[in-house]
N, C-alpha and C positions, 0 to 999 in steps of 0.2 A: 720855327719850333713852338712859340707861344700859341700859334693858331692850332697846330696839331694837338697840343695839350688841352686846349679849350674844347676841341672837337671830341677828344677822347672822354673828357669829363661829361660833356653833354650826352654822349652815347651811353655812358655808364648810368647817368641819372635816368635816361629814358628806359633803360633796361630795368633799373630798380623800381621805377613806377609800374612797369608791366607786371612785376610779381606782387604788386599790391602794397608796397611801402608808400606811406603818405609823403608828400612833397618835401616837408621839412626834414623828415628822417633821411630821405634820399640825398638831399643836399648836405646834411651833416655827415653822412657816411663818406661822401666824396672827400671831405676834409681830412680823412684818415686813410693814408695810402695802404696800410696793411689790411685794414678792414675791407677797403674797396677791392683789393686784389683777391682776398679770401672769398668775398661774396661773388665776385665775377667768376672765380673758379668753381664755386658751388653751383651757380646757375648753369654753367656749361656742363658740369658733371650730372646735374639733374635733368638736363635736356629741356629746360624751360625758357630758352631764349625768346620764345614767342609769347611768354607770359604765363601766368597761372593765377589761381584764386588767392585772395588775401591771406586766408588761413595758412595755406601751403607756403606762401611767400614769407610770412612771419616765422614759420618753423625753419625754413631754409636760412633766414637771416641769423637765427640762433645757432644753426649748424656752423655757419661761417665764423661766428664770433667765439664759440665755446668748444668746438670740437677738439679733443685731445691731440696735441701736436705729435705725440709718440705713435699715433696710429693713422697718420694722414692717408696712407695707402687704402684704408678702408672707408674713407669719407664718401666716395662715390656710391658705395653700397648703401650707406645710411640715406644719402640724398634720394636714391631710388625708392627706398621704403617710404620716405616722406611723400614723394610725388604720387606713389600708388596708393596713398592713404592707409598703408599698413601700420604706419606710425603717424598718429594724428593728434596727440596731446603733448603738452609740455612735460607731463610726468613720464611719458614713454621716452621722450627725447632725453631727459635727464638720466633715465636708466640706461639709455644707449651710450651716453657719454661715459658713465661709470664703467660700463662693460668694455668699451673700447680702450679706456685708460688702463684697465687691467690687462687686456689682451695685448695692447701695443702693436708692434709690427708682426706678431705671430700670425700663423695661418688662422683664418676665421672659420669657426664652426657655426653655420647659420642656425642650426637647431638650438644651440646654447644661446645664441644672440636673440632669437625670437622669443625664447622662454624668458630671458632676462628682461625683455622689453614689453612683455605682454602682447606680442603680436598674435592676432586672431582671437584674443579673449574679449568677449562681449559681455559686459556686466549689465544684467537686466535691471529694469526699474524696481522689480520686487527685491532683488538683492541689495540695491541701494537703499530702498526703504527699510529693509531689515537692519542694515548696518547703521543707518541714521537712528533707528529706534533703539538700538543697543547703546549708542553714544548718549542719547537723551535719557535713557533709563539710568545709565551710570552717573550722569551729571544732573539728574533731575532736581535735587535739592538746591544745587548752586544756581541752576537756571531759574527756578521759582523765586529765589532770593534776589537775583540780579535782573530778572525779567529781560527787557529788550536792551539792557546794557551788557548782556552776556557777550563775551568775546567770541563772535561768530567764527573768526579765523581759527580759533582753537578747536571749535566743533568740526570745521572742514578738515583740519589736520588729523583729528582722530578718525574721521570717516576714511580719509585717504590711507591711513595705516591699515584699515581693514579691507578697503577696496581701492588699491593704488591705480587701477586702470579704469575706474568709473569716469563717465563724462562729467566734468566739473560743472557744466551748466545745469545738468539734471540734479546733481548733488545739491546745488544752491537752491533750486526750486523745492526739492524735498525738505531741506533744512528750514526754509522760509515757511513752508506749509506746516511743518511739525511745530515750529515756534508759535504760529497763530493758533493751532489747535490746543496747545498746552497753556498758552498765556491769554488767549482771547485777543480782542482788538487792543491796539496801543492806546494808552491813556495820556493825559497831559503830563502826568508825573514821569512817564517813560521818556518823554521828549525833553525833560528838564536837564540842563547841563549841570554837572556837579560844580558846586560853588568852590572856587579856589581863592585862596588869600592872595590878593594882588601884591606884587612887589614893585616898588618904585624903580624904574629903569631910566637911565639917561636917555635924552632925546636921541633918536636914531633916524638918519636920513633914509627915507623909503627907497628900497632898491627895486628896480624894474625886474619883474619875474620873467625869466627867459625859458622857453621850452627846453627841456632837457634833451641833450643829444643821446643817441643810442649808446648803450654800454660798450665801451671800447675794450678789446681784449688786453689783458695784461701780458707782460713779457713771458710769464710762465705758461700762458695759453697758446703762445706762438711756438713755432718750431725752434727749440733751443739750439739745434745744430746748424741752423741756416747761416750762422756767422762764419762757418769754416769753408775755405775755398776747396774746389775739387782738385784732385791730384795733378791733373794736366796743367794747372795754373801755377805749379811750383817752380816758376822761373824768376819770380820777383826777388828783390833783395830781402832776405829773411831777418837780418839784423846788421847793425853797424858796430864794429869793434874799434874803439878809439885807443891808439897806442900812445905811450908817453913821448915817443919821438915825433909825434904829429901825424904819423901815417894812419890811414883808416882802412880797415878790412870790411868790404861790403859783401857779406856772405850770400851766395846764391848758387843755384845749380846751373851748369852749362846745359845747352840743348842736348848735347850728346849723352851726358850723364842721365838727364831726365828721361830721354827716349828709351835708354836701356832699362831704367827703372820701370817705366810704364809697360814695356814689353814683358817684363818678368811678372808684373802684377795684373796684367790685362786692364790696367787703368782703374782697378778697384781700390777703395779705401782700405788701408791696413792700419790698425791701431794696436796698442798693447796695454795690458794691465800688469804692472811689474812690481808686485809686493816682495818685500824681504821676508824670508821664512824664519823670522826670529820672534814670533809671537802670534797671537790670534788677531784676526781682522776686526776692526771696530766700525762704527757707523760712518766715520769719515771715509773709509774704504768703499762703503756703499755708494757714496757720491762719485768716487773715482771710477767705480765699475759702471755707473750710469753714464758717465762721460765717455769712457773708453769703449765699452761694449755697445752703448747706445748709439754713438756716432756710426760705428761700423754697421750696425743693424739698419739704421735709418738710410744709409747710403748703399745697402746691399753688399757690404764688404766683409772683412774678417777682422777678428780681434784675437791676438795671442794672449794666453796666460803665461807670462814669463817670470820665473822666479829669479830675483836678483840675489843669487847665492854666492856673493864674493867674500863673505866673512865666515869662514868655517867654524869659528869659535862660538858663534851665536845661533847657528842654524840647527834645527832638529827635524827629524822625519815626521814627528807629531804635528809640527806646524805646517809642513808641506802637505800632508794628508788633509789637515783641517782646511787649508786655503782652497784646495781643489773642490772639496765637498761643499764648502760654504758658497763658493762662486756659483756652483750649479743650483744650490738651494735658492739663491737670490734670483734665479731665472735666466742666468747667462750661460751660454755654451761656447767654450773656447774653440777657436779655429785650430790651434795647435797648442800643446803645452810644451814650453821650452824652458831652458835654464841658461843663465849667463855662462855657467860652467860648460855648456855644450860648445861654447866658442873660445874656450881657454887657449887652444892652439892658435886660432886665428888672431886672438888678441895679442898673444906673445909675438907672433910673426910681425904684426903691425907695430908693436913696440920696438922691435929691432929696426924696422923700416923708419920709424920716427927718429931713432938715434942716428941712423945713417943720413937722414935729411937734415941733421943738425938741430932738431927740435926737442931733444930729450938728453938727459945726462944722469949718470949715477952719482948720488949725493951721500955724504957721510955725516951730515949734521944730526945732532940729537933732536928730539921733539922740542926741548926747551930752546935750543939754538934756532930751530926753524921758526918758532914763535917770535923770538927776539928779532930775527932778521926781517920777518914779515912786517912786524910793527915799525921797524926803521926803514922799510922798503929797500933793503940792502940785498945784493946778489950773494948767493952762496959762494964760498971760496972754490968750490969744485964745478961751478957753472960752466966755465970755459975750458974744461979738460978736453983733450983730443977725442974725436969720435971713436977711434979704434980702442982707446982706453975704456970708454964707457961700454962699448960692445963686449969687450973681454970681461969686464966686471959684471955686466948684466948676465952673461953666460955663466959666470961663477955663482951668481945669486941663484940662477935657475937650477944649478947642479948641487946646491946646498953647501957650497964651499965657504960661504960667509955667514957669520952668526946673525941670529935674529936681532934686529934693531941697529945693526952696524951699517946698513946701506939701504937706500931706496932709489927707485927710478923716478925722477921728476921731469915734468914737461917744462921746456924752456919757453915761457910765455912772456910776461912783462912785469917785473918786480916793482916798477915805478908807476904802474897803472893806478887809476882812481878806483878801479874795481878789484877788491881783494881776492875775488875768485879767478884772477889772472896771475896770482902770485906763485907761479911755478908749482902748480898743484902736483901732488904725488900720484904717479901712475901705477907703481908696483911697490909692494912691501914684502918682506920675508916673514913667513909664518910656518913654523914646523908643526903644523896641525893637519891631520888627515881631513880631507873634505868629505862631507856626507854622501856626495854623488861621485866625485872624481877620485876618491880614495887617496892614496899617498903618492900619486903621480907628480903632484906639484908642491913646491914649498915656497913659491912666490904667487901672490894673488893680486889681481888688478883692483884698483879703487873704483868706487862708483863714478867719480868724475871722468875717469878714463874709459871704463867699460860701457857705461850706459848709452852714450851717443853712438859709439861704434856698433853695438849690437842693434840699436834702432836702425842704423844704416844697413847692416848685414841682413836684417829681416825685412828690409824694404818697407819699413813703417812710413806711412804717408803723413800721419798726424801724431806728433809726440806731445801728449797732453799731460800737464802736471800742475801742482799747486804753486801759489805765488811765491813761496819762499825760495823756489828754484829760479826765479826770474833773473837774478843777478848771475846765474850760471850759464845763461844763454851765450855769453861771450866765449866762455871756455868750450862749450858744446860745439859751437860753429867753428871756432878756431881750429880745434882738433880735426874735425871732418875736412876742413879746408886744406890744412897742411898735408893731410894724407890723400887728398884728392878723391874723397868718398862722396856718395850721394847724401844730400842733406834733407831730412824730413822737415815739415812745417811744425814749429814749436809754438804752443800757446799755453798760457798759465791761467788758472782760475782760482777763485778764493777757496781756501780749505774750510771744511765744516767744523765749526766750534760750537759746542752745546753747553748750556748752563748746568750747574750742579753736578758736574762730572769732570774727569780728567781724560785726555785723549792720547797723551804721549805714551809710547810703548814702555818707556822707562818707568813711568809712574804706574802704569797698569801692571807691569811685571812686579813692581814693589808690592802692590796691593795683593797680588796673587801669592808671591813667594813668602811674604811676611804674614800670610794667613789673615789679612784684614777682610778678605772675601773668600768664598768657597770655590776657588778655581776660576779659570778663564771664562767659563760659561755661567758664572754667578748671575742670576737675573737682575742684580742691581747695577751691573756694568753695562756700558754702552758698546760692548763687543757684540758682534752679530750673533755669536753663539749664545751669549747671555740674553739678548733680546728674543731670540728664538725660544730659548728655554722659558722665558717669561710668558710666552704666548703671542708674541708679535709676529705677524706674517711678513714674508718678503714683499707682498703686494703693498702693504701699508708703508714699509720702509721706502720702497721705490717711488710711491706716490708722494711721500714726504720730500724725498730728495729732488724729484722733478719740480715740485712746487718752489723749492729754494732757487732752482735755476743754476746756471753755470757762469754767472757774472764774475767780474774781477774785483768786486767790492769786498774788502777784507777787514772791515772795521767793527764788526759786531758779533756778539754771541747769538745763536739761535736758541730761543726759549724751548725748554723741554715740553711745555704746553703745546707747542706747534706739532711736535711729533705725536703727542698723545691725542690730539684732535684727529689725525689721520688714522690712528689705531682704532679709536672709537667708531669712526665712520665705517671702517671695514668690518669690525666685530659686530656692530649693530645689525649688519645684514647677514653675517655668516655664523654667528654664535647662537646656538640653541639656548632657550631659557630653561632654568631649573631653580629649585628652591633649596637653600642651605641656611641653617641657623648657626651662627658662629658662637654665640654665648647663650646656650639654651636655658630657659626656665620652664618648668613643668606646668601645664594647664590641664586640669581635670574637668571634663565636661560632665556635669552632674546629672543632666537630664537625658543622657545617652547611655543606654544600658551597657554595662561592662561586657566585653567580648564581641560587641557588634562593630563591624567595620564597613563603612560606606566608601566604595570606590568612586573617586571623582576624576573628571578629566581636566588636565592642566595643559596649557598651550606651550609648545616649544617655540612658537613664533607669534608675534603680536597679531598678524593677520590670518592666523590658522583658522580653517573652517571646522566646525564641529563634526562634520561628516567625513573629514580626512583623518583617519586614525594614525597615519604616519606622522602627522604634525602635532600629535597629542601624546601625553604620557599620563600614567595613572598615579594618583596620590591617595593614600588611605586616610580616611577621616574616622578616628575612633574616639573613645572617651578620654584618651590621653594624647595631647599634642604638645608641641614645644614652640615657643616664640622667642625672639631676641629679648634678653634681659633688659636691654635699653628701651624696649617698646612697652614697658610697663612702669607706671608711677602710682604711688599711693594716693597722690592728690592730683586732680585734673586741673587744667587751665585752658583758657580760650584758644590759645595758639598751639595746643598739643593735640595730635591726631592719633596717639597711641592708646593703649588700653589702660584704664584706671578703675578704681573701685566704683561700681555703679555705672560704668560707662560701657558702650558697645563699640566694637570694631568689626570689620569684615575680614574674614580669613580669605586670602587670595584663592580664587577658584572654588571657594567653599561657602560656608555659612556665616552669618553674623553671630558673634558671641558677646555675652554681657558678663562682666566680672561681678560676682556676688560675694566673694570672700577671698581672703588672703591669709596664708599661713607663713609666719615669719620665724626666724631662728631665735635662739636665746638672747641675741643682742638686740632684738626688737627692730632690726633693720634689714637683715639679709632675707630676701624673699626665697622661701623654700618651695612653695607651691601656690598656684592661683586656682581658685574654683570659679567656674563659669557655666552659664547655660547657653545653649545654642538655639537659634531660631530656625527650625526646619522649614518653615513656610517662607522664609526670607522677606518677611514683612518689614523688618527693621532696615533702615537705609542710613547706616553710619557713614561719616565722611572718611574716617581712617581705614586704610587697607594694609594688612600686615602679611608678610611672608611667614611661613610656618612649616613644620614637619611633624607628621603623625607617627604613632607606633604602627608598624606594618601588621602586627598581630598582637593580641593581648599579652602584656608583660614582656614584650620584645622591644629592645631599644632600636631606634632608627639607625641607619647606616652611619658609622663613625668615619670621619675623614679628617686629615690634617690640612689646615689652610695656612698659607704663608702670605703675610701682608708686607708689601715693600713700599718704602718711601724713597725720597731723594737720597742719594748716597752721601752727598755733601751739603752742608748748611748754606754755604756761600754760593752765589751764582758763578763765580769764577775762582774756584779753589786753586787752580794751577798758578795763579799769580801770587799766592801767599807763600811766604818763606817756610812756615810750618804748616804745610798743606794737610798733613795727616791729622793735625789737631782739629781740622774742620770736619772730620767724618761725623755723620749724623748718628748719634747713639741709638736712635729709634728707627734706624733704616730697615730693620727686619723684625717682624713680630710673628711668632709661630703660635698658632692655635691648634693644639694637638688633638682635641676631640670635639670637633664641630659635628652637628647632625645634618644629614643630607637625605634628600628623597632617594628612594631605592633605585630609580631609573639610572642614577649615576654609577651604579655598581659595574656596568658594562663599559665605562669610559676607559679609553686607552691613551697611551702617551701622545701628547700634543693635541688631544681633543680640547676644544675651547667652548666655554659656556658663559652665558650671562647669569650670574646668581642674582635673582631679582632683588632690587633695592640695595645691592652690595657692590656690584662691579662686574668686570669681566675676568675670568679665571681660566687657567690651562692646567692640564694634567702634567705633573712633573716626573722626571726620570727616576726619582727616589720612591715612586709608588711601588707597592708590592701587592701580590694577590690578597694579602690580609688587610692592607690599608692603602687607600688612595691618598695622594698628596696633590694639592692644588696650589698653584702660584697665582697671586693676583696680578693680572696683566696691567690693568688700568682701572681707575674708579669710574663711576657713572658720571660724576660731575665734569662738566666741560668748561674750563675757564678760558679756552682759546676759541673765540667766535669765528664764524665764517668770514666776517669782515676782515679778519687779520690773517687769514690763511695764505 
């Protein structure tokens, strides 16, 4: 065996060298089995087992280590594009990863893919030179000041924003040439290193520098579903149940039961997403959907949307309708929509069978007595009543002959077990409450502990996936299926999603809604999926966030809200059109522009918009009255201030430089009433500060008025749920309403859920409270990103 392993390693190294990897990288790769397997698969998918050029090989290596695991079926397509040189730069490859991560296992539209990755786009040298020239013109003052100490990487970034598909080698040549032409030859001063004050450091043993190994993929970049066994392997012991008498139940399927199951399912994976219809779904459910629907999709199987509707008192049709709608909004399509109540007759008949087999009994203990006996590990006085007596009483329960609270059906498990979830759990209780779906047919309803596992079995679920708090219920789950002789699904628990500065329990969310602390289940401050959607967050961003967290069993930490906001910004930066809105406007009169004259200027919807592409531009009127943010003006200037001040110039975004020449203040000598300024029509002035603004669309007519709502964290503490007085932790400044902001007129046509980047302010979405007379925008997220890529 060692010889074969060595031979396999040598063969892999030889193959890696053939595609152009250097020897050190090839040997380092072999040390990581996952990377090795991925790279070998990509080489075969690309058909380059006989080798390829170094550039292609490096791109294929990146495909092997960074390709999104939720779209592995599309990886051969990308490999083909790399080998054919249709995708030939790292920028195109990164765009491809983003595209596939959003598409996932869905059917691939090659036209959309090629458009997203710049396939077939050839950027000419002239276009590169023009874009470099624009960047240099924009940063000319800074470059002249810093000379050859200018951050060249920032220059490259700005050029890439304009020309993402340009050849980076040519970009570098043009940037270098432009620097020489602007600055001349390097001087001795350019080569001087900045003097730094030395700090005394303790003596340090010099460490030998070792060549860095290739970046290894993280767990979230690998297939998160690879840990789950295929259905045909469900013959192993699923769990061991230890009884107080020393006996052990090793729960597993028989070959006969498994073969019957596989015949019914054709060997396909079947999962289920089983929410209770007693409230709106929150972001924790997004993770559950990703796990349940995601596994089924990845394996080519099916996922049920099953409503766990066993408590008629808490369920509403409003919640049922919301759940189905939000599941589809999240991008998931149920195989079938079922209800636990669909199986009420089956569940009843199996309960009768459970009694007949001596594994259940009718009990008359009160809730307090049940609690006391559980604490003392004592059997109920009615535990050993005759089977026929329990059958008769259970029938009377079903027929409504026993009062509510006077009897329950309990499973006869193990009251002396070390696992409290084996303490004769309740299977049925009496409730004289009509059911939203079943009507008044039943007055006894099954418990979650009884119904959940049986319905999993009846629906031939292959993988029953749930959060870690249910782990101790495994014993009861498998015990019940075992004593009834039913098929047993594979159960696996994962960590629940806990977020900072919010609450996730339905009880607390319901309190916030019913007590009017928030404006309904879809309040943008809540972590409900309806609230996030109303805030302007897309399903794509939520799914990407959830995928990045993974489905591990680690359950010890809160996930920072910053992490979700990072993925929201990443998605909105690419999809949200730019616009200008002034939240707190102050009037600026341009004194050297005649009243009544309006100059139509072109503004960009996208940073890389081309001037000749009218669809990527919108018009902004520049007249002798414009408005800027009140916070963008000061009476006194300072060195670190880039706004407008008396005697100072700024550039109006997409417009002209203006210089403040006078200020009109109110009677208090503080409030700014009006600013007087002159504009530079020749644009000879090159101010450092750039301000967003809104102009009068025509003389004497105010700009478009809109309402803007700014949201902050709902709670002040990171973990309010652990506080006794958690409601006292509500953030008093969690919502700020600006009723009359000024907006560019192009926003007039915005409709519900349209999303924009208001320049310098953040990302915003049109709210459902908008009317034809007045638009309302919710701030989705600020522009500031405190969660770096290194932490995602």
